[in-house]
C-alpha positions in Angstrom: -22.4 50.9 51.9 -25.5 52.4 50.3 -27.3 49.2 49.5 -30.6 49.5 47.6 -32.1 46.1 48.5 -34.3 46.4 51.5 -37.6 46.3 49.5 -36.7 43.1 47.8 -35.9 41.5 51.1 -39.6 41.3 51.8 -40.1 39.1 48.7 -38.5 36.0 50.1 -39.1 32.5 51.5 -42.2 31.3 49.8 -44.5 28.9 51.5 -45.3 26.1 49.1 -48.7 25.3 50.5 -51.2 23.6 48.2 -53.2 26.8 47.8 -50.1 28.5 46.2 -49.1 25.9 43.6 -50.7 28.1 41.0 -49.0 31.5 40.6 -49.4 34.6 38.5 -46.4 33.4 36.5 -48.3 30.4 35.2 -49.2 26.9 36.3 -46.8 25.2 38.6 -45.2 21.9 37.6 -47.3 18.9 38.4 -46.9 17.7 41.9 -46.6 14.0 42.6 -49.5 12.3 44.3 -47.5 11.7 47.5 -46.6 15.2 48.9 -45.4 16.1 52.4 -49.0 17.0 53.2 -50.2 13.5 52.6 -47.9 12.0 55.2 -50.5 12.4 57.9 -48.6 14.7 60.4 -49.0 14.0 64.0 -51.2 16.3 66.1 -49.6 19.5 67.3 -48.6 19.9 70.9 -48.4 16.2 71.5 -45.2 14.6 72.9 -44.7 12.7 69.7 -44.9 15.9 67.7 -42.3 17.7 69.7 -40.2 14.6 69.7 -39.7 15.1 66.0 -37.5 18.1 66.8 -34.8 15.9 68.5 -33.1 14.7 65.3 -33.3 18.2 63.6 -31.9 19.8 66.7 -28.9 17.3 66.8 -28.4 17.8 63.1 -28.5 21.6 63.5 -25.8 21.5 66.3 -23.6 19.0 64.4 -23.9 20.7 61.1 -23.1 24.2 62.5 -20.1 22.9 64.4 -18.8 21.0 61.4 -19.3 24.0 59.1 -17.3 26.3 61.3 -14.6 23.6 61.8 -14.3 23.1 58.0 -14.2 26.8 57.5 -11.3 27.1 59.9 -9.4 24.3 58.1 -10.2 26.0 54.8 -8.7 29.3 56.0 -5.6 27.5 57.4 -5.0 25.7 54.1 -5.6 28.9 52.1 -3.1 30.9 54.1 -0.6 28.1 53.9 -0.8 27.9 50.1 -0.8 31.7 49.5 3.0 32.0 49.1 3.1 29.1 46.6 0.1 30.6 44.7 2.0 33.9 44.5 5.0 32.3 42.8 2.7 30.3 40.5 1.0 33.5 39.4 4.3 35.2 38.7 5.4 32.3 36.6 2.1 32.2 34.7 2.3 36.0 34.0 5.8 35.5 32.6 4.7 32.7 30.4 1.7 34.7 29.2 4.0 37.5 28.0 6.1 35.0 26.0 3.0 33.3 24.5 1.5 35.0 21.4 -1.7 36.9 22.3 -4.9 35.7 20.8 -7.5 38.1 19.7 -11.0 37.5 21.0 -9.8 34.9 23.5 -13.0 34.0 25.4 -11.2 32.4 28.3 -9.1 35.6 28.8 -12.2 37.7 28.8 -13.9 35.5 31.3 -10.8 35.7 33.5 -10.8 39.5 33.3 -14.5 39.6 34.2 -13.8 37.3 37.2 -10.9 39.3 38.4 -13.0 42.5 38.2 -15.4 41.1 40.8 -15.0 41.8 44.5 -14.0 38.9 46.7 -17.5 38.8 48.1 -19.1 38.6 44.7 -16.7 35.8 43.7 -17.6 34.0 46.9 -21.4 34.1 46.3 -21.2 33.1 42.6 -21.1 29.5 43.5 -24.1 29.9 45.8 -26.0 31.6 43.0 -25.1 29.0 40.5 -26.3 26.2 42.9 -29.6 28.0 43.4 -30.0 28.3 39.6 -29.3 24.6 39.1 -31.8 23.6 41.7 -34.4 25.9 40.1 -33.9 24.2 36.8 -34.4 20.8 38.5 -37.8 21.9 39.6 -38.7 22.1 35.9 -38.0 18.4 35.3 -41.3 16.4 35.9 -39.4 13.2 36.7 -37.7 14.9 39.6 -40.7 16.4 41.3 -41.1 13.7 44.0 -37.5 14.0 45.0 -37.5 17.8 44.9 -40.5 18.0 47.2 -39.0 15.4 49.6 -35.4 16.7 49.8 -35.6 20.4 48.7 -38.6 21.6 50.8 -38.4 21.6 54.6 -41.4 20.3 56.5 -41.6 18.9 60.0 -44.4 16.5 58.8 -42.2 14.9 56.2 -40.5 11.6 56.6 -37.2 13.2 55.6 -36.4 15.8 58.3 -32.7 16.6 58.3 -31.4 16.8 54.8 -34.0 19.3 53.6 -32.9 21.7 56.3 -29.9 22.6 54.3 -31.0 21.7 50.7 -34.2 23.8 51.0 -32.1 26.9 51.5 -30.8 26.4 47.9 -34.2 25.8 46.5 -36.6 28.2 44.8 -39.8 27.2 42.8 -40.5 30.7 41.5 -38.0 32.6 39.3 -39.0 35.9 40.9 -38.4 34.4 44.3 -34.9 33.2 43.3 -34.0 36.4 41.5 -35.0 38.6 44.5 -33.0 36.5 47.0 -29.9 36.3 44.8 -30.0 40.0 44.2 -30.0 40.7 47.9 -27.2 38.2 48.5 -25.1 39.7 45.7 -25.7 43.3 47.0 -24.6 42.4 50.6 -21.8 40.0 49.6 -19.0 42.6 49.3 -19.7 44.2 52.7 -20.2 40.8 54.4 -17.1 39.1 53.0 -15.0 42.2 53.7 -16.1 42.0 57.3 -16.0 38.3 57.9 -13.7 36.8 55.3 -14.9 34.3 52.8 -14.4 31.2 55.0 -16.3 32.7 58.0 -19.0 34.1 55.6 -19.7 30.6 54.2 -19.9 29.1 57.7 -22.4 31.8 58.8 -24.4 31.5 55.7 -24.7 27.7 55.7 -25.3 27.5 59.4 -28.0 30.1 59.2 -29.8 28.1 56.5 -30.1 25.1 58.9 -30.8 27.2 62.0 -33.6 29.1 60.3 -35.1 25.8 59.1 -35.1 24.4 62.7 -36.8 27.5 64.0 -39.4 27.1 61.2 -39.9 23.4 62.3 -40.4 24.4 65.9 -42.9 27.1 65.1 -44.9 24.8 62.7 -45.1 22.1 65.3 -46.1 24.5 68.1 -48.8 26.1 66.0 -50.0 23.1 64.0 -49.6 24.9 60.8 -47.7 22.3 58.8 -46.5 22.8 55.3 -43.4 22.7 53.2 -41.2 25.8 52.8 -38.2 26.6 50.7 -35.8 29.5 49.9 -32.6 31.1 50.9 -34.2 33.9 52.9 -33.3 32.6 56.4 -29.6 32.4 55.4 -29.7 35.8 53.7 -31.4 37.3 56.7 -28.5 36.2 58.9 -26.0 37.9 56.6 -28.1 41.1 56.4 -28.5 41.1 60.2 -24.8 40.6 60.8 -23.9 43.5 58.4 -26.5 45.8 59.9 -25.5 45.0 63.5 -21.8 45.6 62.7 -22.5 48.8 60.8 -25.7 50.2 62.4 -25.1 53.8 61.1 -24.7 52.7 57.4 -27.2 54.4 55.2 -29.7 52.2 53.3 -32.6 53.0 51.0 -35.5 51.2 49.3 -34.6 50.2 45.8 -37.6 51.9 44.2 -37.4 55.0 46.5 -33.7 55.8 46.6 -34.5 59.4 47.8 -35.6 58.0 51.2 -32.7 56.8 53.3 -32.5 55.3 56.8 -29.9 53.6 59.0 -29.1 49.9 58.9 -30.1 49.7 62.5 -33.6 51.1 61.8 -34.0 48.7 58.9 -33.0 45.7 60.9 -35.5 46.6 63.7 -38.3 47.0 61.2 -37.5 43.6 59.6 -37.4 41.8 63.0 -40.6 43.5 64.2 -42.4 42.5 61.0 -41.3 38.9 61.2 -42.1 38.7 64.9 -45.6 40.0 64.2 -45.9 37.4 61.5 -45.1 34.6 63.9 -47.4 35.8 66.6 -50.3 36.7 64.3 -49.9 33.6 62.2 -49.3 35.2 58.9 -48.6 32.6 56.2 -47.6 34.5 53.2 -44.0 34.1 54.1 -42.2 31.7 56.5 -41.8 34.4 59.1 -40.3 32.0 61.6 -37.5 31.1 59.3 -36.8 34.8 58.6 -36.8 35.6 62.3 -34.6 32.7 63.2 -32.0 33.7 60.5 -32.1 37.4 61.6 -31.7 36.6 65.3 -28.8 34.2 64.6 -27.1 37.0 62.5 -27.6 39.5 65.4 -26.2 37.0 67.9 -23.3 36.1 65.8 -22.3 39.8 65.3 -22.6 40.5 69.0 -21.2 37.4 70.6 -20.9 34.5 68.2 -17.8 35.8 66.4 -15.9 36.1 69.7 -17.2 32.8 71.0 -16.7 30.6 68.0 -14.4 32.1 65.4 -11.8 33.7 67.7 -11.5 30.4 69.7 -10.6 28.3 66.6 -6.9 28.2 67.3 -6.9 25.0 69.3 -8.9 23.2 66.6 -6.6 24.5 63.8 -3.5 23.5 65.9 -5.0 20.0 66.2 -5.5 19.9 62.4 -2.0 21.1 61.9 -0.6 18.3 64.1 -2.7 15.7 62.3 -1.6 16.9 59.0 2.1 17.0 60.0 2.0 13.5 61.3 0.4 12.4 58.1 3.4 13.6 56.1 1.7 16.8 54.8 3.7 19.9 54.1 
């Protein structure tokens, strides 16, 4: 578990404030006239301002519960179909031996590459592909208004709930996306081995929404409104879960592999930096989202797994009964 990704973790969760629409990578795509900043946010610390957290809070609770419920159903269905899949694979292998082999078969090479990946890497491939697709959508001028509205999270926006999850698949900068996806890819094998793919996806998606809610609350409390985007909050939760479960694992900075430190020390440093960012009002990153994701990951590793995942049997039994009554096999 020597993972060389801690340095890159600092390069996450950009804050798309107007002052940062021009980057060293070149001019940003044209922003539409109506941006989240032009929606006249309510004054901070007013009852109306904090009242805007009610719907996001309900959405966060409902989305998290639904995500873990669907993950439990997914695991149930996967286990149920495993035997049938085994026989299908045996039959497919037998037919493959009878079929004449084609040289340079691209599909076969792709299958071999896919099977060479770990289960964790296969699990996050879909996440990475989704982030890449959203990144390309940012490059289409006709989509800019919709991208800002639905793929950046901002408590001052008219659309509050949907961006809480969509923004965690959204990156405006290629460097930002590449750094986040590299960290996710690096930790995927350990995380999925520890949690299983279904539980991993539930934690990842829930963390994306929870980190956005923490960001909302911090922005309203401080009055520092502005849209944010990036997968950092969700990735922080995965990193924190792995580091909490394996505190003695050795990590190192990607550019300084000769210096190693424990996962516990790295996690403490990350949490301390983001906590300082929230208190001191640093705006280079969305430190509140980082901190929310990390704290959720720590809580889940220490208590959430026992509280949520290990108590899913009643829900799965209910699903089994409904499926059986419906004539399912």
